[in-house]
Phi, psi and omega in degrees: 000353175070037182287144175246106185272358177289156183292127179229165176209133181234151170238141171245119178253124187230128178284134181283130179040059195307308183297315179296319180297321177298318180294317182292330180301320182262352177222080184301343178297342180279345183296135179082358181250154178288120184230138172232143172254134189258158179284185179307145182061024178052046187273293189233157178287122179242353172210134185228138174287160177305324180294323178290320177298320181296335178276357178096011178288121182268152174299136180072013177291131179297135182296324183293340177273354183257008187300315181295316179297321181295317179294322183292321187246005177068039178291131181260124180251139179230144173287155177294133179244077191296327179296318178296315183295319179296320179297315180292326177298317179298322179294320178296316182297325178297322178293318183296329179289349173287342185258330181215140177286348182239109182231132175249118176281103185279322176206182184298337182235013181224140175217141172264140175240134172273126187254007182304130176082001183264348185300326179296344183276351186225152174304319173198170184290334176297320178298320177296319179300316179293327178292323175299313180301315182295316184290319178296319178295319183284314186278325184251325179097013183243142177279139178227158171247149183233125174243137184233133179204172182287342179224169179295323179296317179290325177295322177296318179294320178296324178296321176301316179295320181299324183275328188266339185244112186302332184296340179273348177053039174088357180223126177229122176249102182296336181288341181265357182270137180299146183306318180296318179293321179298321179298320179295321178296313181298326180290338182268351184257132175297148180301334181293349178280351180283136179304125178093354178259097182276186184298316183294317179293324177301318179296319178294320177297321178301322178291342177264011181063033175249102187248331185243170176298322178297318177302318182292319179297328183269000183287162180287127179298318182295317182291323178293320179294319180296323184278321189239349179096186188290334181296319178289326176298321178294320177299319179298317179298320179296322178296336178268009175089010178263114185285116180244345183248103184288161175287136178256097180298323178241128180300134180295150179297139179290146177273339173217151177234123181243135173232116185201153177199144176291144181286153176291330172214156184293146188237140179242339186271136179300320183300320180290323177292324176299320176303311184293317181296324176299315181291322178295321177297322178297316179297317183294317182288332173300314179294322179300313181289328180297325178266009175058049178239169171232161178237152182249357179206149180235129177248128177240141183219157177226150181218151172264178180277108184292344179276345178268078183289349179276358182242157178301135179260137181207123176226128183204160178206163179218131175263129183244110175292144179263151180302326178205153179301140185207162169237016184280123182302323183295316181292315183294318180294319178300318178295318180297320179296319179297315179295323180298317181296333179285332184256347183291140175230138177290151175081004180257138177263107185271139180253340187202148171216165181193168180232135176237126175267128189235168179052057182280147177213164179296143184294168181141176180285144179235156178299134181294162179238162181295320180250086184275182186281351183085002179252127180290127178296330180295324182267338186296309185299310179295328179292316180294323178295318178296320178301311181295319182296315181294317181291328176290324184279317188253358177116149182306135175068019171301318171247131179204169178285148183297333181292348177269358180282145178159188181282341178056046175299336184282349184305138181301147180280133171224066189286344184237033185280144178275180182286155175273077192299332188248357186232359182225123184300328183279354184237020179296145179289149176266137175256127183239000000 
């Protein structure tokens, strides 16, 4: 199981209501008001201010079902501004690297820090946690919570306590809490609050009379492994302070890369779907080259709107093997177009399409094949490098394939999006 029994210490730093907090940073008029940030096509609530939560707005609640509540209480809805959020996330991560040389970016708003060997620099780890909160708030302008524990699972649990219980003032170090007090805390927390224990597993645990974190810590290791496998056994060990989940300084290469998005309006024409698939292929191959991999197969798929039960439903996809592994946008797009034509049907109103790159491997030269792709390997690498360099310098899609040109009616809706305050010269905030 790869257990590490040496003494370790981890911190999990998590931005509070990250998307909403980013919006409020550049628009203080939103502070104190109920605010929700919506998913693609302004569909569902994916970030809620405390005021919105107090009004009963649930995570993933469809915006169109909240219209009456929004009018009654003045709920402000905003489209997702992913460029702004990514920029602010990078600024937070830069601050965290001031505290530890080993930082794992777990998600856009969460990072793990390895704290081994840092305790002599601070009166205690709680003091370090408060310093992190102060510096991120001062330098970046975003509120964060800090959880500290002997393992990543315990640090995640401590972070939950830091955010939910006012007495911790945003920082909880489980290692500094007396064992008796810790037992009372574990007895008060549902087992579902443990990292990796989802809703379905919580229900199964409930049938085993395991309802709280304390119940889970006291459960039989053998029975948990038999019922749930080695992952739950590892979680149990982590709850007992045995570090089994190492810090990942560099995110592991993806085994599959998917690029897909629901359309802003339903599409019926093959040409328009080709536009979208071309752009999705471009996004996927950018990620492929960024992790220095190649793919040996391309899967393209189309879907209708499953909520429109009054219309014909159709979902289909086609996997296209490539003559040889590649990261060349031209080859991958050509394969995706061939697969798209095989699954496309006239008279269908499509809501979504996407591209999946499969059978990924580390980049490099491969043995040639009798029936190759028709693209010279000598010219492919420098061309793709030039493509990426120009698009990074002058903006996404400055250079693109001609099959991606068009009116882009299918583009996702972001009708209530704020300015790109940190990434676009024309949208910088004004200081008065």
